[in-house]
N, C-alpha and C positions, 0 to 999 in steps of 0.2 A: 504493500500500500504506500502511496505517495506520502512523504513527510515534509511538513513546512514548519519552520520556527518563526514565531512572531516576537520581535523585540519591543521593549518599552510598552508593554500592555498595561492598560488601566483596568480597574475592576469593572467600570461601566461598559467595556468592550467585550467582556467575556461571553455574555449571552449571545451576542451577534456572531462571535467567532465560533462558538460551539454549534450554533444553528447552521452556519455555512459548512462546517466540517461534516456534520451529519448529512446534509443534503448532497454533498459532493463526494462522500465516502473517502475523505482525505484525513490523515492524522495531522492535527494542528496543535503543536505545543506552544506554550506561552512563557515568557520571562518578563519581569518588570525592568530588567536591565536595559540601558541604552546600548546602541550598537557602536562599538569602538574596538581599538586594538586589544583591550583587556578582556573583551567579551566575545570576540569573533570566533574563538575556538568552540563556543557552545554550538555553533552551526555545523560542526563536524558530524557526519552521519545523516544530515538532512538533504533533501532534494532542492530546497529553496528557502529564501528568507523574506520576511516583510518587516519593514522598519517604519518608525514614526518619531521624528525628533527634529529639533532645530540646530543641535550641535553638529558640526561638520564631521564627515567621514573622510578625514584628511590624510591619514597615513597610508602610503602606497602598499605597505605590507598587508593591510586588511584585504585588499583586492587580490593580492597574490595568494593569501591563505584560502580565500573563497574558491579560487580556481583550483587549488590543490585538493579541496574537498569535493570537487566535481560540481560545484554550484555554478550556474550559468546566468543568474539574474539577481537583482535587488528590486523588490517591489516597494515603492514608497506609498504609504497610505496618507499622504498629504499632497498638496498641490506644488509647493515650492521644491525645486530640485537643485538649488545652488549649493546644497550641503555635499553634493557628490563631486569627487575628483574624476571627471569624465575621461581624461587621457589614461588614468590608471584603470578605469573600468574597461575601456576599449582594449587596452593592452592585455587584459586578462579575460577577454571574451565575455564580459558581463553586460546583459541587457538591463537597462534601467527603465522602470515604468513609474508613473505617478497617477494620482487621482485628480484629473483636471477640473471636475465639476461635481464635488460630493453633494453640495446643496447650495447653489448660489444664493438662494433666498435667505439661508441662515446668516450669511455675512451681510446681506442687504438689510435684513431686519435689525441687526446690531448697529449698522451704519445709521439707520433711521433713529434708533434709540439714542445714540450719542448726539445726533443732531437735535432732537427734541429736548433732551436733557439740557443742552447748552442754550438752545433758543429760548426756552422758558425759564432760564436762570435757576435751575434746580440746585446747582452747587452753591450759588450765593444764598439762595433761600435757606438751605439746610445749615450753612455756616451761621447765618443770623439766628435761626431758631435755637441753635445750641447755646446762644447767648441771650435767649428769651427776647429776641428782637423779631417782632412779627410785622414790622412796618413794610410799606409797599414801595418806597422810594427807590428808583433805579431798577425795578423789576419788570417794568412794562416791556413786553416782547413783541416781536413780529409774528404773524401767522404764516404757516408753512406755504400756503397757496400764494403768498405775496413774494416768495423768495425765488431766486434763481440758483439752481443747484448745478455746479460744474463737476463733471465726472472725468477724471483722468484715467483712461483705460476702460473702454466700454466693451469688454469681452463678456464672458458668461456671467461673472459676478457683477461687473459694472452695468450690464444691461438689466439685470434683476434689480439693482439699485435704481436705475432710471425708471423702471416700470412702477416701483413703489412710490417714488416721489411724484411721478406724473399722476398717479391715481389720487394723490392728495392735492392735486391742483398746482403744484410747483412748475415753474418753467425749467426745463432740463436742457443743459448744453453739455457737449462732450468733446474730448480730444482723444483721438485714437488713430493710428496709422491705417487701420482697416475700418472702412465705413460700411456699415451693414444696412442695406435698404429696409430690412424688416423692422428696424428701429425708428423709421421716419415718423411714425405716429406718436412717439414718446420723447424724442430728443432732436436737437439740432447740432450738427457737428461744427466745430470751430477750431481755431489754432490755440496753442497753449497760452500764449500771452494774453489773447483776448479773454480766454476763460478765466485766467487769474485776475484780470482787471474787472471782470463783469460779475463773477459769481458771488453770491452771498454765502454759499457753502461750497467749499472745494473738498472733494472726497477722492482719495487715491485707491485705485484697484488695478495696479500693475504687478507683474512678477518682478522679482529682484534680479537685476542684471547690472553690468557696469554702467549702462546708459541710465538706469533708473536709480542707482545709488545716489543719495542726496539730491534727487530730482527736485525736492522741495528744500531749497537752500535759502540763504539770507536774501538773495536777489528776488527769488520767487515770493518770499513772504513780504518783502517791501512792495512788490507789484500788486498784492492782494489789497482789497478794500480794508479800511481800518475797523469796520464793523463786521468783517467776514469771519466765518468759522472754518477751521481746517479739521478734516476727519481722515484718519489713516487706519484702515482695517485691512491693509495689505501686508507689507513687510516693514519691520522697524527701520532699516537703513534707507528706505525711500525718503525719509525725513531727516534732515540734519538736526539732531536734538539740541545742540547748543544754539544753533541759529533760531530754533523755535522758542527756546527759553528767552532769548534776547528780544524776539518779536513780541512775545507776550508781556514781558516786563516793560517794554517801551510802548506798549499799546498799539503796535503796528497791525495786529489782528485782535479780534474780540475774544477768541477762545479756541480750544483744541479738544478733539475727542480721539483718543488713541487706544486701539486694541493691541498695539504692538509698538516696541521701542527698541532702539539700538541697545545691545548689551543685555537683553532680557533673559538669555539662557542661564539657567540655574536659579531664576527668580520666578518668572511667570510659569505657572503650573506647579509651584512648590509652596509648602508651608514654611514661611520664614519668621514665624512668631518668636521663636526662641533664638534664632541666629541673627535676626535683623538683616538688612540688605546693604550691600556695599555698592551703591549706585547713586552718587550725589545728584545727578541730573533727574533721576526718577524721584528722589525724595523732594526735590524742588517742585517738580510738576505735581506731585501728590498734594502739596501744600497749597496749590492755587485753586481757588473756588471756581474759576472759569476754565478748568481743565477736567475732562472726564476720562478716566482710565479704566480699562478692563484687561485682565491678564491673558490676552490672546485666546479669547473664547468665541470668536466669530464662528468657528466651525462647530461649536459644542452644542448641538441640538440632537434629539433622538434620531431624526431622519439622517442628518449628516454623519453621525457616528456609524450608523448602520451601513450607509453607502460607502464610507471610507473602508470599512472592513471588507464588505462584499466585493468591491471593485478591486482592491489591492490583492486579495486572495485569489480572485479569478484571474488577474493578470499573472500572478506567480504560477498558477496552475497551467495556464496557456503556454507560458514560456518553457516550463519544465517539460511539457508534452511536445515541444518542438513547433508549436503553433505561434502565430503572430498576435500579440496584444495590440489593441487599437490605441494604447496609451504609452507607447514608447517615447522617451524624451532624449534629447541630445543637448550638448552644452550650448548650441546656438539656437 
């Protein structure tokens, strides 16, 4: 019987994993350990592996060991694949797959939640209430149907975001190198600079690449309207964190909603109550009432978790069987 090892498994994934294994008559073993040089030997004796993490799989020896075990693939049960050393994977005959669309709506709904939280001044309101201040001054807000929402990256997730905001009556504009005619009823395409200058809400939904790293930098933030909001539910390094802090302190923008941040590995997804966190920028952001932060939970819904498990395991099975997965990814 085929045997697959899944790394970094959370308790909430177990039921979905076991159900897939039973349906497909495949042995799927689970470990809570992340995938790295210290844990790669756990894969010995398996036909394939599935991983889910934001820490990089950087050591070339990892890929060499997988090849020596007879493993021919790594299935990511996440969308982002910048954690992989693709030259090392190619050199060792490893096929890499990801889950490109586990549930675009799950990220879209969190984007909407961050936007409404900031738009209605919920952070400021809570901070005041903790001081027994229930006054209204400064809390008057805009209504969403009066806002222009600018989406950078209108792919599967970005288009889901567009449809949600359009349904609420917002004007939606987008910048994307690929313009999809099927979105003509919900958004208007424009260029990046016009989007930054025009949008009341700028929300990022791009993959992480050299081109998108620090895509939102000091200049981009200065281009935005002073009463605009920035939302990032994509990848942390898309936004230059220090530039964002400066823009917030100097009131160059009105607020930020972040589901991800540079340097989040080892913090987001972990309980740091006893250890604290060694991330000065995150501590500064957490202290600001006009900043909304969630610990990379855009994917974390029942539908999305089920889809991530099912798609990644199916990709692993297809590759092990010598078939072609529709979700093969490459460095470019």
